[in-house]
C-alpha positions in Angstrom: -72.9 -286.0 235.9 -72.5 -283.2 238.3 -75.2 -280.9 239.5 -75.0 -277.3 238.3 -76.0 -274.5 240.5 -77.6 -271.6 238.7 -77.2 -268.3 240.3 -80.0 -265.8 240.0 -79.5 -262.1 240.0 -80.8 -260.4 243.1 -83.9 -258.4 242.5 -83.2 -254.7 242.7 -84.9 -253.0 245.6 -85.7 -249.3 245.6 -83.3 -247.5 247.9 -85.0 -245.9 250.8 -83.8 -242.5 251.7 -81.8 -242.3 254.9 -83.4 -240.4 257.8 -80.9 -237.5 257.6 -81.5 -237.0 253.8 -85.2 -237.2 254.4 -85.0 -234.6 257.1 -82.8 -232.4 254.9 -85.4 -232.6 252.1 -88.2 -231.6 254.4 -86.2 -228.7 255.8 -85.4 -227.5 252.3 -89.1 -227.7 251.3 -90.1 -225.8 254.4 -87.5 -223.0 253.8 -88.7 -222.7 250.2 -92.3 -222.5 251.3 -91.6 -219.9 253.9 -89.4 -217.7 251.7 -91.8 -217.8 248.8 -94.6 -216.6 251.2 -92.3 -213.8 252.5 -91.6 -212.7 248.9 -95.3 -211.8 248.6 -94.8 -209.1 251.2 -92.0 -207.3 249.4 -93.0 -203.9 248.1 -92.9 -202.9 244.4 -89.8 -200.7 244.7 -87.7 -203.6 246.1 -89.2 -206.0 243.5 -88.0 -203.6 240.8 -84.5 -203.5 242.3 -84.5 -207.3 242.2 -85.7 -207.4 238.6 -89.0 -209.1 239.5 -92.5 -208.4 238.6 -95.6 -209.0 240.8 -96.5 -211.8 238.3 -93.1 -213.4 238.9 -93.7 -213.3 242.6 -97.2 -214.9 242.3 -95.8 -217.6 240.1 -93.0 -218.4 242.5 -95.4 -218.3 245.5 -97.8 -220.8 243.9 -95.0 -223.4 243.4 -95.1 -226.6 245.4 -92.8 -226.6 248.4 -90.9 -229.6 247.0 -90.4 -227.9 243.6 -86.8 -226.7 244.3 -85.5 -226.5 240.7 -84.6 -222.9 239.7 -86.8 -221.2 237.1 -84.9 -219.6 234.2 -86.9 -216.4 233.5 -86.9 -214.9 230.0 -84.6 -217.5 228.5 -85.4 -220.5 226.3 -84.1 -223.9 227.5 -81.0 -225.0 225.7 
């Protein structure tokens, strides 16, 4: 009789983000936060030219800095 070795699958470890990707994510969140706050200072005439309402601006400014997904205004998903 010979001894059998049983191999076990390695446990999956969560991948840690690399320092450059972490830095890039923080930078993108900071830029989003800063530009959303600057949008609050845009006057009504320019908002009209951009096709935005004051409610759109407030909604955008209240978003979390890490929420970087675009918002599709006025359209259903799909």
